[in-house]
Backbone as a ProteinNet text record, in pm:
[ID]
protein_1_A
[PRIMARY]
MKSEETYTLSQTLLDILACPACKGKIEHIEADEKLVCRGECQRRYPIRDGIPVMLIDEAVLPTKE
[TERTIARY]
7317.7	7460.1	7523	7584.1	7643.7	7790.7	7831.8	7969.5	8058.4	8178.7	8276.7	8334.5	8335.1	8396.1	8293.2	8334.6	8246.6	8294.6	8201.4	8232.1	8193.2	8268.3	8238.6	8196.8	8083	8037	8087	8122.1	8173.5	8061.2	8098.7	8000.9	7942.5	8021.9	7973.3	7858.5	7873.5	7766.9	7643.5	7662.6	7548.8	7475.9	7549.1	7487.7	7396.9	7426.8	7344.1	7235.5	7248	7145.6	7017	6905.7	6774.4	6690.5	6597	6507.1	6425.9	6426	6349.4	6198	6154.3	6010.3	5954.7	6022.3	5966.8	6060.3	6178.4	6280	6341.9	6329.7	6387.1	6538	6601.9	6746.7	6777.8	6899.6	6945.2	7055.5	7048.7	7153.6	7214.9	7347.7	7418.8	7434.6	7384.2	7400.7	7504.2	7630.2	7740.1	7727.5	7689	7681.8	7582.8	7475.4	7372.4	7386.7	7485.6	7503.2	7372.7	7314.1	7186.9	7193.1	7108.9	7082.4	6938.9	6918.3	6786.8	6734.4	6611.5	6546.2	6503.8	6540.3	6500.2	6384.5	6323.8	6206.5	6078.7	5974.5	5840.7	5827.4	5887.1	5861	5946.1	6067.5	6156.2	6202.1	6202.4	6247.8	6395.1	6433.8	6572.5	6620.1	6727.6	6782.2	6911	6926.7	7048.3	7169.6	7285.9	7412.6	7472.9	7496.7	7552.4	7687	7789.8	7927	7967.5	7927	7964.8	7881.2	7777	7693	7553.5	7508.2	7373.3	7269.4	7172.9	7065.6	6944	6928.5	6825.3	6700.3	6652.4	6531.3	6417.9	6305.4	6192	6151.3	6155	6117	6212.9	6336.1	6435.3	6433.9	6366.5	6364.7	6275.1	6308.3	6228.3	6157.5	6026.2	5948.6	5966.5	5960.3	5972.6	5852.5	5876	5766.6	5689.4	5562.1	5476.9	5481	5522.9	5532.2	5449.1
5059.1	5079.5	5009.6	5082.7	5029.2	4999	4881.2	4838.8	4915.1	4947.4	5014.7	4917.2	4789.8	4688.4	4635	4619.3	4560.6	4420.2	4334.9	4196.1	4165.9	4076.5	4033.4	3887	3858.1	3720.4	3657.1	3531.8	3464.6	3444.7	3446.1	3424.6	3284	3188.7	3051.5	3046.6	3117.4	3123.1	3190.6	3302.4	3374.5	3289.2	3205.7	3119.9	3013.2	2968.8	2863.6	2916.9	3042.7	3099.6	3125.5	3102.9	3134.4	3194.7	3277.7	3338.7	3228.6	3225.5	3122.3	3140.2	3259.7	3284.8	3243.1	3284.2	3257.6	3175.9	3142.9	3064.8	3139.7	3273.3	3355.3	3371.1	3419.2	3444.6	3560.2	3558.4	3658.4	3743.7	3874.7	3966.2	4034	4044.7	4109.4	4257.5	4341.8	4486.5	4524.9	4534.5	4557.9	4689.7	4795	4927.2	4930.1	4852.7	4850.5	4731.8	4644.7	4523.5	4445.3	4419.2	4347.8	4245.4	4144.8	4052.4	4080.4	4098.7	4134.3	4021.1	3980.3	3879.1	3943.3	3880.5	3928.6	3845.9	3767.7	3687.9	3765.6	3694.5	3752.6	3843.3	3806.1	3878.7	4004	4009.9	4126.1	4159.1	4060.7	4084.7	4121.6	4193.7	4233	4171.1	4093.4	4022	4089	4107.6	4174.2	4082.1	4143.9	4073	4129.4	4042	4085.4	4018.4	4098.5	4048.8	3951.8	3981.7	3900.5	3775.7	3758.4	3639.2	3678.2	3620.7	3648.7	3593.3	3675.6	3633.3	3607.5	3482.9	3445.3	3392.2	3467.1	3431.5	3522.3	3463.9	3541.5	3648.6	3615.4	3712.1	3830.4	3815.3	3921.8	4006.7	3961.4	4031.5	4154.5	4248.9	4370.8	4363.4	4383.6	4383.4	4516.4	4515.6	4642.5	4731.4	4860.8	4954.8	4971.9	4993.7	5015.6	5164	5196.6	5336.9	5362.6
17718.1	17722.7	17601.6	17515.9	17393.6	17417.6	17374	17389.3	17292.8	17338.2	17252.6	17149.8	17184.5	17101.2	17000.5	16875.1	16775.1	16743	16707.6	16679	16535	16474	16339.1	16344.2	16285.1	16278.4	16149.6	16155.6	16036.4	15934.3	15809.1	15702.6	15711.4	15757.4	15773.5	15873.4	15985.2	16084.3	16026.7	15959.3	15901	15797.1	15725.4	15623.7	15683.2	15806.2	15865.5	15958.5	16002.5	16089.9	16013	16081.5	16025.7	16137.1	16099.8	16197.1	16266	16399	16468.7	16455.2	16419.3	16407.5	16271.2	16162.1	16028.7	15939.8	15991.6	15918.5	15801.1	15799.9	15694	15708.7	15603.7	15604.1	15698.8	15751.2	15847.5	15785	15809.6	15764.4	15886.4	15888	15998.5	15968.1	16057.2	16047.3	16153.1	16109.7	16204.4	16278.8	16211.5	16274.1	16390.4	16380.5	16484.9	16580.2	16554.4	16633.7	16642.3	16524.9	16516.4	16404.2	16416.4	16307.5	16264.7	16135.8	16084.8	15998.3	16025.5	15943.8	15812.2	15702.4	15570.3	15516	15603.9	15567.8	15594.9	15622	15639.3	15761.4	15874	15998.7	16018.7	15960.2	15969.2	16111.4	16201.7	16339.1	16340.9	16447.8	16468.2	16598.7	16588.6	16703.8	16749.9	16881.1	16931.5	16928.9	16929.3	16947	17074.8	17171.9	17300.2	17322.5	17340.6	17362.1	17252	17128.9	17014.5	16994.4	17076.9	17069	17020.1	16908.5	16860.6	16958.4	16995	17084.3	16995.7	16954.2	16857.9	16928.3	17024.9	17098.1	17052	17019.7	16969.7	17070.1	17199.1	17303	17313.1	17266.8	17270.7	17143.5	17041.5	16912.3	16917	16830.8	16815.5	16681.7	16684.6	16560.6	16488.4	16355.6	16282.4	16310.6	16303.8	16324.2	16194.4	16206.3	16087.6	16053.5	15933.4	15893.5	15771.4
[MASK]
+++++++++++++++++++++++++++++++++++++++++++++++++++++++++++++++++

């Protein structure tokens, strides 16, 4: 179920967030309501009700193509 409301994360928050799995930088993908690790693991973390869920167990690994 996708929320109709979109949330914007502050740049200050994005600057201090790091991937809990590989410690890589995080990028906010607003259209998908996800935070994407730009480090080694490339995990995608959900944002629920404007709150980043930075739990490794909640992350989605990239597909191998």
